[in-house]
C-alpha positions as CSV (number, residue, x, y, z in Angstrom):
1,M,-57.3,61.5,128.5
2,P,-54.5,58.9,128.1
3,Q,-52.1,58.3,131.3
4,F,-48.7,58.7,130.8
5,N,-46.0,56.6,132.4
6,A,-42.4,56.7,132.8
7,F,-39.9,55.0,130.1
8,G,-36.3,56.0,131.2
9,D,-35.1,58.8,131.7
10,N,-37.5,61.6,130.9
11,V,-39.3,59.6,128.7
12,V,-42.7,59.1,129.4
13,F,-45.7,57.8,127.1
14,S,-48.8,56.6,126.6
15,I,-50.9,53.7,124.4
16,E,-54.4,55.4,123.2
17,N,-55.5,52.7,120.1
18,N,-53.0,51.1,119.5
19,Q,-50.9,53.7,118.6
20,L,-47.4,55.0,121.0
21,T,-47.2,58.7,122.0
22,L,-43.8,59.4,123.4
23,V,-43.5,62.8,125.1
24,I,-40.0,64.4,126.2
25,D,-38.9,68.0,127.7
26,L,-36.7,69.5,125.3
27,A,-35.7,71.9,127.6
28,H,-34.7,69.3,130.4
29,R,-30.2,68.9,130.6
30,G,-29.2,65.5,132.1
31,P,-25.5,64.0,132.6
32,R,-22.8,65.0,130.0
33,S,-21.6,61.5,128.1
34,A,-18.4,60.2,129.5
35,S,-16.5,61.7,126.3
36,G,-18.2,65.2,127.1
37,K,-19.3,65.9,123.7
38,T,-22.9,65.7,123.9
39,I,-25.7,66.6,127.0
40,R,-28.3,63.6,127.3
41,V,-31.9,65.3,126.9
42,A,-34.0,62.2,127.6
43,S,-33.1,58.4,126.8
44,T,-34.6,55.3,127.8
45,E,-31.7,53.7,129.3
46,G,-31.3,50.7,126.1
47,N,-33.7,48.9,124.7
48,K,-37.3,48.5,126.5
49,T,-40.2,46.6,125.4
50,V,-43.3,48.2,125.2
51,P,-46.2,47.2,128.0
52,G,-48.5,44.8,126.2
53,T,-46.7,44.6,122.8
54,E,-43.2,43.1,120.9
55,V,-42.5,45.9,120.3
56,V,-38.8,47.1,121.2
57,L,-37.4,50.6,121.8
58,G,-33.8,52.3,122.1
59,L,-34.4,56.5,122.4
60,N,-31.7,58.6,122.8
61,A,-31.6,61.9,122.8
62,Y,-29.3,65.0,122.8
63,T,-27.8,68.0,122.5
64,K,-23.7,68.6,121.5
């Protein structure tokens, strides 16, 4: 069973067999955007290097 690690707000990841798996709780609702037009569901909170790799990931999931 893969070990999942936190990777921002409502994002966890695992790496197994050189494959990155992200898990996001789609029911989660975080803060509103500065404009108030969207609500954040998940975010890496900027670009982050995936541990043990040279890959950089930037992720934002939101609702209107």
